[in-house]
N, C-alpha and C positions, 0 to 999 in steps of 0.2 A: 559539404559534409563528406563527399567522396574523397576529398583531399585528406581529411582527418583520418578516414578509414585506411587509406593507402599508407599513411604514416604508421598506423598500428600494425598493419600487415608486415611492413618492412622492419618493424622493431619488435615489440614484445610478442606479437603473435607468431613469430618465427621460432619460438622456443620449443624444445621438445619436453615431453613430460617424464615424470618418474615412471618406473615399470608398471605401476598400478594404472597409469593413464598414458599408455605407451604411444598413442598416435601423436605425430607432430602435426602442426597446423596444415602443412601442405597435403598430407594424406587425408586429414579430416575434411578439408575443403573438397578434395577430389571425391571422397565417398559421399559427402552431402550433395554435391552436384549430380551424382549418379541417381541419388534418391529423388531429387528434383522438387521436393515439396516439404513444407513443415506445417502441421496443423496444430493449432493451439486451443486451449480451453481457458476461458476467463481472461482473455487478453485482447479485448475489442479495441479498435482503432482510436476511439475517442477517450480512452482511459490512459492517462500518463503518456500520451503521444505514441502508443504502440504502432499507430499507422506509419509513423516515420521509420520505425525499426523494420517493419515488414516490407515497406517500399525499398529500403536500402538493401535488405537481404535478397530481394528479388533482382534489383539492379546489379548488385555485385556478384551474386552467385546463381541467379536464375531460379531461386526457390519460390515456387508458388505457395500461397498461403490462404487458409481460411480459419475462422475462429468460431467457436461456440461459446457464448457468454454464459458462464455459470458461476455460482458461489464457490467458495473454497471447498466446503463439504461436498458439494455436488461434483466438483472436479475429481476429488479423490474417489468418490463412489463410482464415477464413470470409468476411471482407470481400472478399478477393481472388477467392475461388471463386464468390461469389454476385453477381457484377456485374449481371446482368440481372434478378435477383429477390432483392434483399437482405432478409434476415430481421432484421438488426440495424442500428439507426440510430446507436448510440453504444456505445462500449466503454470499459472501465477496464483499463488495462494498466500493468505495471511500467514506470517511466520509461526504463529501458534499452531497452525494446522500442518506445517511441514513435517514435524516429528511424527504426527499421526500417520501421514502417508508412508513414512519410513517403517513404522511399526506394522503397517498393513502389508508391507513388502511389495509395493507397487512402483517403486522408484528405482532408477539406476544412477550410478555416480558419474560425475564429470567435474573436474577441477579446471577452471579456465586459467590462462596464463597470468591473470591479474589476481590470483587467489590470495597471495600474501598481503594485498592491500584491502582485503575485506575484513572488517573487525571480527574478532573471535565469536562474539555473541550472534553474529549475523550469518553464520555458516555452519554446516554439519562437518565434523572433522574428517569424514570419509568422502565428502563431496556429493552427498545425496541431495542437498539443497543449498541454496545460496541466496541471500537477500540481495536484490539489485537496486532497490530504492526504498525510501521510507515516507510515511505520512505521519503527521503530528496533529493531534486534536487541537482545533482552533475555533475561535468565534468569528462568524461573518455577520456584520452589523449593517443594517440599512440606516445610513446616516440621516436620511430624510424623515425617518420615523422615530429615531432614538437620539435624544439630545446629549446624553452622557454615555458614550459607548463604554461597555465594561472592559476592563483590562485584566481582571482576575475572576476566579470563581466566586470569591467573597462579594465582588461587585454585583453579581447577578441578583443577590438577595436585596440589594438596595434600590433596584430599578423599578420602573412602572411598566416596562415593556414585557411582552410575552417571549418566552424562550422555547424554540422549536428543537426537539431532540429526535423524534422518530420512535420506532418500536424497538425496545431493547431485546425483545424475544426473537426477533428475526434479523436485525441489523448489526453486523460486526462493528460498524462505526458507532452506533448508539451505545452498545455495551462497552466499547472501548472508551467512550466519553465518560461513562460511569466510573471506570477504573482511573481515568485521568483525574476526575474530581476527587476520587478517594486519595490518590497520591498527594494532591494539593492540600488535602485537609487531614493528613495524618493517618490515612488508611493504607491498605495494601491489597495484594491479590487475595489474601485470606480474610480481609476485613473491609467490606464495602459500606459499612454503617455510616461513616462520615458523609459519603456521597449520597446514599439513600436519604439521609436526614436533610441534605441540601435540597434534593429534588422534591422531597415531601413538603418542605417549606414553600417552595415555588408553587407546588400544587395547591396548598392551602390558600395561598395568595391569589389563586386563579390565574397564575402566570405561566404555567407549564402547558405546552401544547405538544401533542404527539404527531403533528404534521411533519412530514419529511422536509428538511431544509434543502430541497433539490432546486435545480435551476428554474424550473417552471414556477414553483411557489415563490421563489425569490423575485423572479421577474414580475409576477403579478402583485408584488407588495404584500404577500400574505405571511412573510417571515420578517419579524423585527430583529431578533437575534437568533441565529442558527448555530448549532454545534456541528462541525463538519471537519473532514480531513482538510489539512491546509492546501493540498494540491487541487482538490475539488473546489474549495472556497475561492482560491485565486483564479482558477479557470472560469468559474461562474461570474466572479466580479468583472473580469475582463470581457467576457462574452456579452454580458448585459450592459453594464455602464460602469467603468472604473471609478467614476466620481461619486457613485451612489453608495458604495460599500467600503467599509473598513474590514480588514482581516488581521486578527491578532492571535498570537499564542498566549493563553492565560498565564500571567506572570507569577502566579503562586504555585504552578505545577502543571505538567501535562504529560501525555503519553506519546512516545515515538513507537510507531508500529511498522515493522518491516514487511515487505512483500517479497516472497521467494519464488524462484523458478524451481519446478520439479519436473524431471524428465521421466516419462512413462517407461517402466520396465518392459512393457509389451509394445513399445512404439514401432510403427511401420517405417518410420524415418528417423531412426535413432541418431545417425550422424548429423542430419540436418538440425535435430533438436540440440545436440551438443554444440554445433556451430552457432545456433541462435543464442545459447547461453554465453558462449565466448564473445559474441558480438555485443550482446546486451551489457556485458561487464567491461567492454573496451571503452576507451575514451569517447569514441563517437557514439556508442550505444548509451553511455551514461549521459551525454549531452542531449541526446534525443529525449530521454526521460525528463531531464530538466526543462526541456522545451514544453513538456506537458505538465510543468509546475511541480513535479515530484523532486525530492532531494536525493541525488545520487548517493549510493552507499560508499563509493570511493571518494574520500575527501581530497585525494591528490589530483583529481580531474580539474582542469582549469575551465571554468564555465565562461563562455563568451559574454561580453558585456551586455549585448542586447537581450540575452536570456537572464542574466543575473539581476537586471533591474526589475524583472517581473516577480522575483522571489522575495520573501521576507528576509530582513537582515539576520545574519547568523546569530547575533546576540539574543534574539528573541527565543532561541531554542536552548539556551543554557539551563533552563529549568526543566526541560523535558527529559524523560528517561524511558528506556525500553522495559518490557516486561521482565521482571527479575526471577519469577518462579513460574515456569510454564505449567507444571503439574498442578500447582495450587490454583492458578487461574482457570485451568480446564475444569477442575472440580467446582470452583465457584460459579463458573458460567452455567453449569447445570442447575444451580440453585437460584440464579438471578431472576428468571421469569416469575417464579413464585414470590421471591422477596419483593420484587418490584410491584407485583399485584397487591401484596399484603401491606407494604409500607409506604408506597407512593400513590398507586392508583386509587386507593380508598380515600385519598384526600382531594381528588380531582373535583373541581367545581364546574 
């Protein structure tokens, strides 16, 4: 991995920036080394292999690291609350939350040298945030408990197994799963009715469970079909028993959800945070995320074969799409807990 990074430093990372981002890589590295540390929020080692990123930033540049694991909303609130004594330099938030952080004025810009390889939907034009990897809503199926694994949302209604979703009022993954089902069934950010109808039918059948499809519940055999992010599902599968589980992207539609780095406007180690973003979006950093089963945002990165074999085939993702209307989804999210209670939970058996 250090060889890959050296190649990046000798190549793309030696570029200088436009006047708005005037530091070149050498001066950025020097400033980051002087700071000596980078502290993150919501970037724990066991999520998307952040541990590999922090280890390499330490090995390469001597940056010490600590993380406080928080939700996206909590990260932004902490940035805002700790203006005079910031504990976090950089955070990883769901990309629907990134514009919120910008609106609150708690971010600072940095465009990495790989900026032009990041899709337009996955970055702020001024460099305030940038998606580094994506997750896609997937099914994880216990093959020992389910004879006919579902391949589509429509298939869920035909089964006899229970479907584990979790709590849509607190879980970004669960609420994203509702939107994914809506996409598949003709809905949108403004219209979740097709998805709510689907989950209401499952509830009426006594087949919807609000158990979290986490690794502990999967390992205990308490989840027959779980709705999960693909990178978590793949990691759980391999950690428990690869032969026990199938992981599939529902082939009638799904949601791609990006995770973005945001750099704290009040960071104590701003240059180290910028260097962290630079590294995360370098070839080596993108491969690190792939080792954690996340899909790198830069499609140009060549993933090593030993990593690629652990991921789902690219063809499975052709039906998945990112959120099209952030503001509409933000408004709908506020209504979802009540809609879920009134249209789905009332049917729970």
